[in-house]
N, C-alpha and C positions, 0 to 999 in steps of 0.2 A: 694610646696616642703619646702620653708622656714618655713611656718606655722607648717607643720608636724614636722620638726626638732625641733623647739623651744618648742613645746608642748611635744613631745614624749621624747626628751632628758631629760627634767627636770620635767616632770609630769607623764608620763605613768607608770614608775616604780619608781618614787620618793616615794617609800614606806617608809615613815619616821617611821620605825618600832622600837618599844620598847618592852622590855620583862622583865623578872625577873632575868636576868643574871647580875652578878656583873660587873660593868663597870671598865675600866682601864683609868682613866682620871685625870685631874688636880683638880677636885672638891674634897673637903675634905670629910671624912667619915660622919662628922656631917651634911654637906650640903646634902649628898646623902640620909641620913635618912629622910630629909624633902622633898625630891623630889618625886612626884607621879611616880609610876612604869610605867604608860602608857604614858600619855601626859605630856611633860615637855617643857616649853617655851625655844626656842633657835633661833638662826639666823645662817644660813650657806651660805658662799660665794663659788661660783663655777666658773671654767673656762673650756673651751672646744674648740677644733678645729674640724671643720667639713669639709670633703673633698668631692667634686663632680668632679671626673676626675682630671683635672689640676687646678680647681678652689677650693679655700679654704677660710674660714673666721673664726674668733674667736667669741666666745660667752661668755659673763660674765653674771652671774645670782645670785640672792639672794632669799633664801626661809626663811620666818620668821613665827614662831608660837608664838602666845601670848594669854594669858588668860585675858579676858576683864571684867569678873565678875565670880561669883561662878561656874556657869554652861555654860557660854557663852565664846566661843573661836573664834579666827580669824587666818587664815593662808593666807599669801600673797606670791605670786611668781612673781618676776620681772626678765626679761631676756633682754639683750641688745646686739645687734650686729651692725656692721657698716651699715647694710642695713635694719634693722628692729628692732622693740622692741615689747615686750609682757608683759601684766600685768594681773594676775588672782587673785581674792580675794574670800574667802569663809568665811562666818560667820556660826557657827554651835553650837549646844547644845551638851554637853558631860555629860552623866549621866548613871550610872550603866553599865559602860564599853561599851556603845553604842553611836556612833556619829549620830546625826540627823541634816542633812544640813538645813539651813534656807534661806540664800541668797548667790547666786553665781554670779560673774560678770567676763566677759572676754573682754579685750580691746587690740587691736593690732594696730600698725602703721608701716609706711614704706612700704616695699615690701610684707607685709603680707596682701593679698587681701581677707579679711574675715570680715563679719559684727560683730558688738558688740553683746554680749549675756548677758542677765540678767535674772536669774531664781529665783523664789521664791517657796520654798518647804513648803507646809502646811501639816504637819503630821496628824493632827486630821481629816482632810478631805481627806487624801491620794491623794493630788493634787500637780501637778507641774505647776506653772504659768510661761509662757514665756512672760516676760514683754516687750521685744523688738517687738515681733510679736503679742502681745495682744491675746494670745490664751492659753488654758489649754491643758495639755498632761496627763490627768488622767489615760489613758489606759496604760501608761508606768510605773505607780507606782508599786513598789515591796517592800515587807518587807525588811527592812535593806538597802534601797536604799541610794546611795552615789552620790556626785557630782564629778567633774573631779579633785578636790583637796582633798576632805575628804576621798576618798577611800584609799589613802595612809596611812592616820592616823588610819582608822579602821583596816587596815591590821596589823598595829603594835599591836593593841589590841588583834587581833586573835592570833598572835604569843605569846603575853603575857599569853594568856589562855592555851598555850601549843599546839595549832593547827599547824601542819606542812604542811598541804595542805588545802586550802579553796578557795571559790569562792564568790565574792562580786558583787552585781548588781550595775552598774554605769550608770547614765544618762549622756550621752555624745552627745552634739549637739542637736539631735532631737529624740533619742531613747535610751532605756536601753540595756546595753550589759553586759554579764558575764565576769568578770576579774578573772582569775585563778592564784594562787600563790603556790609556793612550797619552803620550806626552805631546802637549800642544806647542810649547815653546817657552821663551823667556820674556819677562817684562818687569818693569819697576812698578811697585804698588805702594800706596799709602794706607796705613792702618793705624790703630790706636798706639801701637808701640813705636811708630815712626814710618819712614820711607825705606823700602828695601828692594834689592834685586831678588827676583823670584822665578821659579820654574812652575809653569802652569800644567796641571794634569787633569785629565777627564776620566771619570768612571763611566765607561761605555755601557749603555743600557739599550735593550731592544726597543723600548718605547721612546719616541721622540718627544713625548710630552714632558719628560723628566730630564733635567740637566743638573749634573753635579760636577763642580769644578773645585780643585784644590790648588792653592798657591804655596809652594815650598821655598823657604828661605835658601838663597844660594850661599850656604854656609855649612860648616861641619855638621854632619848628621842630617842635613836638609829637613829640619823640622817644619811642620805645617804652621803657617802663619795666617792663612785665611781659607775659609771654606764657604761656598755658596751653593744653595740648593733651590732650584726653580722648578715649578710645575705649571704647565700651560702658560709659560711666559711670566708668571708671577713669582716673586721672591717668597719662598717659604721661610727661610732663615739664613743667617750667615753668622759665622764665628770669626773672631779676630784674636790674634795673640797680643797679650799685654806685656809679656816678658819672656825672654828666652835665655836660659842660664846654662853654662857649661861648668859643672862642678870640678872637673879635673883641672881646668885652667883658671878657675875663679874669675871667669869673664862672662859678659853678657853680649848678645848680638847688638851691634851698633846701628845707629840710624844714619842712612845716607845723607840726609839733610844737615846732619851735624858735622859732616866731614868737610 
Protein backbone atom coordinates (compact mmCIF):
# COMPACT_ATOMS: atom_id res chain seq x y z
CA UNK A 1 0.00 0.00 0.00
CA UNK A 2 2.69 2.51 1.01
CA UNK A 3 4.85 1.61 -1.96
CA UNK A 4 1.96 2.06 -4.35
CA UNK A 5 1.15 5.42 -2.84
CA UNK A 6 4.65 6.85 -3.08
CA UNK A 7 5.14 5.66 -6.63
CA UNK A 8 1.76 6.47 -8.10
CA UNK A 9 1.36 9.77 -6.29
CA UNK A 10 4.44 11.30 -7.73
CA UNK A 11 5.47 9.12 -10.64
CA UNK A 12 2.54 7.50 -12.40
CA UNK A 13 1.15 10.71 -13.77
CA UNK A 14 4.02 12.98 -12.98
CA UNK A 15 3.96 13.81 -16.61
CA UNK A 16 6.43 16.65 -16.60
CA UNK A 17 4.87 17.95 -19.77
CA UNK A 18 6.16 20.81 -21.81
CA UNK A 19 4.90 22.29 -25.03
CA UNK A 20 5.08 25.34 -27.25
CA UNK A 21 2.59 27.36 -25.18
CA UNK A 22 3.75 30.73 -23.87
CA UNK A 23 4.52 30.45 -20.16
CA UNK A 24 3.32 32.82 -17.43
CA UNK A 25 6.26 32.77 -15.06
CA UNK A 26 8.90 34.82 -13.31
CA UNK A 27 11.48 34.08 -15.99
CA UNK A 28 12.38 36.94 -18.28
CA UNK A 29 11.57 36.93 -22.02
CA UNK A 30 15.30 36.79 -22.76
CA UNK A 31 15.69 33.68 -20.60
CA UNK A 32 12.66 32.06 -22.17
CA UNK A 33 14.19 32.46 -25.62
CA UNK A 34 17.19 30.47 -24.46
CA UNK A 35 15.10 27.70 -22.90
CA UNK A 36 14.45 24.48 -24.86
CA UNK A 37 10.78 24.01 -25.68
CA UNK A 38 10.68 20.46 -24.43
CA UNK A 39 13.15 19.58 -21.69
CA UNK A 40 14.11 22.34 -19.26
CA UNK A 41 16.09 21.74 -16.04
CA UNK A 42 13.99 22.36 -12.93
CA UNK A 43 13.37 21.28 -9.36
CA UNK A 44 9.89 20.92 -7.86
CA UNK A 45 8.96 20.40 -4.21
CA UNK A 46 5.65 18.72 -3.30
CA UNK A 47 3.54 18.03 -0.25
CA UNK A 48 0.61 15.68 0.20
CA UNK A 49 -1.63 14.04 2.77
CA UNK A 50 -2.83 10.50 2.23
CA UNK A 51 -5.76 9.05 4.15
CA UNK A 52 -6.62 5.42 4.77
CA UNK A 53 -9.80 5.43 6.84
CA UNK A 54 -8.93 7.13 10.14
CA UNK A 55 -5.20 6.93 9.48
CA UNK A 56 -3.33 9.65 7.58
CA UNK A 57 0.26 10.70 7.00
CA UNK A 58 2.11 13.44 5.14
CA UNK A 59 4.49 12.98 2.23
CA UNK A 60 7.15 15.44 1.08
CA UNK A 61 8.83 14.90 -2.27
CA UNK A 62 11.22 16.50 -4.72
CA UNK A 63 11.60 15.93 -8.45
CA UNK A 64 14.71 17.26 -10.21
CA UNK A 65 15.57 17.31 -13.91
CA UNK A 66 19.13 18.19 -14.94
CA UNK A 67 21.17 18.19 -18.12
CA UNK A 68 24.54 16.48 -17.56
CA UNK A 69 25.99 16.85 -21.07
CA UNK A 70 24.80 17.71 -24.58
CA UNK A 71 22.45 14.73 -24.93
CA UNK A 72 22.66 13.08 -21.49
CA UNK A 73 20.07 13.98 -18.86
CA UNK A 74 19.09 12.78 -15.39
CA UNK A 75 15.80 12.87 -13.51
CA UNK A 76 15.64 12.18 -9.76
CA UNK A 77 12.62 11.58 -7.57
CA UNK A 78 12.82 11.54 -3.76
CA UNK A 79 9.85 11.02 -1.44
CA UNK A 80 9.85 11.04 2.36
CA UNK A 81 7.17 10.10 4.86
CA UNK A 82 7.35 9.37 8.56
CA UNK A 83 7.12 5.65 7.83
CA UNK A 84 8.97 5.22 4.54
CA UNK A 85 11.20 6.78 1.90
CA UNK A 86 11.72 6.27 -1.82
CA UNK A 87 14.35 7.30 -4.36
CA UNK A 88 14.25 6.77 -8.12
CA UNK A 89 16.87 7.89 -10.63
CA UNK A 90 17.01 7.65 -14.41
CA UNK A 91 19.81 8.57 -16.79
CA UNK A 92 18.69 8.95 -20.40
CA UNK A 93 19.63 10.26 -23.81
CA UNK A 94 17.53 13.01 -25.36
CA UNK A 95 17.93 13.55 -29.10
CA UNK A 96 15.60 14.47 -31.95
CA UNK A 97 12.58 14.78 -29.63
CA UNK A 98 12.99 11.22 -28.40
CA UNK A 99 14.02 10.00 -24.95
CA UNK A 100 16.02 6.78 -24.79
CA UNK A 101 16.48 5.42 -21.24
CA UNK A 102 19.94 4.18 -20.29
CA UNK A 103 20.00 3.42 -16.55
CA UNK A 104 17.16 3.29 -14.03
CA UNK A 105 17.37 2.60 -10.29
CA UNK A 106 14.78 2.22 -7.53
CA UNK A 107 15.58 2.21 -3.83
CA UNK A 108 13.08 2.14 -0.94
CA UNK A 109 13.34 1.92 2.83
CA UNK A 110 11.16 1.89 5.90
CA UNK A 111 7.79 0.21 5.55
CA UNK A 112 8.14 -0.22 1.79
CA UNK A 113 8.73 -3.94 1.47
CA UNK A 114 10.08 -4.12 -2.07
CA UNK A 115 13.49 -5.12 -3.45
CA UNK A 116 15.88 -2.74 -5.16
CA UNK A 117 15.68 -2.47 -8.94
CA UNK A 118 18.48 -1.56 -11.34
CA UNK A 119 17.85 -1.64 -15.08
CA UNK A 120 20.18 -1.06 -18.01
CA UNK A 121 18.63 -0.29 -21.40
CA UNK A 122 20.71 -1.14 -24.49
CA UNK A 123 18.99 0.45 -27.47
CA UNK A 124 21.30 -0.95 -30.14
CA UNK A 125 20.67 -4.50 -28.95
CA UNK A 126 17.02 -3.80 -28.06
CA UNK A 127 17.75 -5.28 -24.66
CA UNK A 128 16.72 -4.60 -21.05
CA UNK A 129 19.14 -5.89 -18.44
CA UNK A 130 17.85 -6.48 -14.92
CA UNK A 131 21.09 -6.10 -12.98
CA UNK A 132 19.62 -7.02 -9.59
CA UNK A 133 18.34 -10.37 -10.88
CA UNK A 134 21.12 -10.84 -13.45
CA UNK A 135 18.78 -11.53 -16.33
CA UNK A 136 17.71 -10.00 -19.64
CA UNK A 137 14.15 -9.13 -20.58
CA UNK A 138 14.59 -8.66 -24.32
CA UNK A 139 11.10 -9.98 -25.06
CA UNK A 140 9.66 -6.85 -23.43
CA UNK A 141 11.51 -4.37 -25.64
CA UNK A 142 9.27 -2.13 -27.76
CA UNK A 143 10.03 0.80 -30.01
CA UNK A 144 10.00 4.01 -27.99
CA UNK A 145 10.18 2.15 -24.67
CA UNK A 146 10.43 4.24 -21.50
CA UNK A 147 11.25 3.52 -17.87
CA UNK A 148 9.12 4.46 -14.86
CA UNK A 149 10.47 8.02 -14.79
CA UNK A 150 11.25 8.92 -18.41
CA UNK A 151 7.76 8.25 -19.74
CA UNK A 152 6.61 11.42 -18.00
CA UNK A 153 9.17 13.43 -19.93
CA UNK A 154 8.43 11.72 -23.25
CA UNK A 155 4.78 12.59 -22.66
CA UNK A 156 5.82 16.25 -22.58
CA UNK A 157 7.46 15.90 -25.95
CA UNK A 158 4.36 14.29 -27.45
CA UNK A 159 2.28 17.23 -26.25
CA UNK A 160 4.85 19.65 -27.66
CA UNK A 161 4.39 17.98 -31.04
CA UNK A 162 0.68 18.70 -30.85
CA UNK A 163 -0.53 15.23 -29.87
CA UNK A 164 -3.57 15.37 -27.62
CA UNK A 165 -3.94 11.60 -27.21
CA UNK A 166 -1.05 9.13 -27.20
CA UNK A 167 0.20 5.85 -25.75
CA UNK A 168 3.71 5.12 -24.47
CA UNK A 169 5.25 1.68 -23.78
CA UNK A 170 6.61 1.69 -20.21
CA UNK A 171 8.75 -1.05 -18.66
CA UNK A 172 7.58 -1.29 -15.05
CA UNK A 173 8.95 -3.88 -12.63
CA UNK A 174 9.13 -6.93 -14.93
CA UNK A 175 7.02 -6.18 -17.99
CA UNK A 176 6.06 -3.52 -20.49
CA UNK A 177 2.68 -1.81 -20.16
CA UNK A 178 0.84 0.72 -22.37
CA UNK A 179 0.32 4.10 -20.64
CA UNK A 180 -2.37 6.21 -22.30
CA UNK A 181 -2.80 9.98 -21.97
CA UNK A 182 -5.27 12.63 -23.06
CA UNK A 183 -4.94 16.41 -22.91
CA UNK A 184 -8.12 17.86 -21.39
CA UNK A 185 -7.48 21.60 -21.68
CA UNK A 186 -6.29 24.72 -19.84
CA UNK A 187 -7.48 26.28 -16.59
CA UNK A 188 -6.32 28.44 -13.72
CA UNK A 189 -5.83 26.64 -10.41
CA UNK A 190 -5.02 27.65 -6.84
CA UNK A 191 -2.58 25.52 -4.85
CA UNK A 192 -0.29 26.02 -1.86
CA UNK A 193 2.34 27.64 -4.04
CA UNK A 194 -0.20 30.16 -5.38
CA UNK A 195 -2.50 30.62 -8.38
CA UNK A 196 -1.24 29.43 -11.76
CA UNK A 197 -2.24 28.87 -15.36
CA UNK A 198 -2.18 25.11 -15.97
CA UNK A 199 -2.73 22.37 -18.53
CA UNK A 200 -4.94 19.51 -17.40
CA UNK A 201 -4.03 15.98 -18.47
CA UNK A 202 -5.78 12.68 -17.86
CA UNK A 203 -4.19 9.27 -17.54
CA UNK A 204 -6.71 7.17 -19.45
CA UNK A 205 -7.71 3.90 -17.78
CA UNK A 206 -9.95 1.05 -18.84
CA UNK A 207 -11.90 1.21 -15.60
CA UNK A 208 -14.21 4.20 -15.15
CA UNK A 209 -14.02 3.73 -11.37
CA UNK A 210 -10.53 5.27 -11.29
CA UNK A 211 -9.77 8.85 -12.33
CA UNK A 212 -6.29 10.34 -12.35
CA UNK A 213 -5.69 13.93 -13.46
CA UNK A 214 -2.54 16.05 -13.52
CA UNK A 215 -2.22 19.83 -13.76
CA UNK A 216 0.96 21.11 -15.39
CA UNK A 217 2.18 24.66 -14.96
CA UNK A 218 1.97 26.67 -18.17
CA UNK A 219 5.67 27.49 -17.79
CA UNK A 220 9.08 26.26 -19.01
CA UNK A 221 9.33 22.50 -18.66
CA UNK A 222 5.64 22.31 -17.77
CA UNK A 223 6.27 20.83 -14.31
CA UNK A 224 3.47 19.06 -12.47
CA UNK A 225 1.90 21.30 -9.84
CA UNK A 226 -1.15 19.22 -8.84
CA UNK A 227 -2.25 15.59 -9.07
CA UNK A 228 -5.59 14.09 -8.03
CA UNK A 229 -6.53 10.43 -7.81
CA UNK A 230 -10.15 9.40 -7.30
CA UNK A 231 -11.70 5.96 -6.99
CA UNK A 232 -15.44 5.38 -7.03
CA UNK A 233 -15.88 9.16 -6.89
CA UNK A 234 -13.90 9.51 -3.65
CA UNK A 235 -10.61 11.34 -3.40
CA UNK A 236 -7.79 8.89 -2.60
CA UNK A 237 -5.08 11.54 -2.49
CA UNK A 238 -3.83 14.72 -4.07
CA UNK A 239 -0.44 16.37 -4.24
CA UNK A 240 0.47 20.01 -4.65
CA UNK A 241 3.63 21.83 -5.55
CA UNK A 242 5.00 24.13 -2.88
CA UNK A 243 7.92 25.43 -4.94
CA UNK A 244 9.11 25.31 -8.57
CA UNK A 245 12.69 26.39 -9.18
CA UNK A 246 14.65 26.90 -12.43
CA UNK A 247 18.37 26.63 -11.53
CA UNK A 248 19.66 27.84 -14.90
CA UNK A 249 17.78 31.12 -14.57
CA UNK A 250 17.90 31.42 -10.77
CA UNK A 251 14.14 31.99 -10.85
CA UNK A 252 10.99 30.52 -9.37
CA UNK A 253 7.54 30.11 -10.87
CA UNK A 254 5.49 33.21 -10.03
CA UNK A 255 2.02 33.40 -8.53
CA UNK A 256 -0.68 34.88 -10.84
CA UNK A 257 -2.38 36.57 -7.88
CA UNK A 258 0.83 38.45 -7.11
CA UNK A 259 0.98 40.01 -10.56
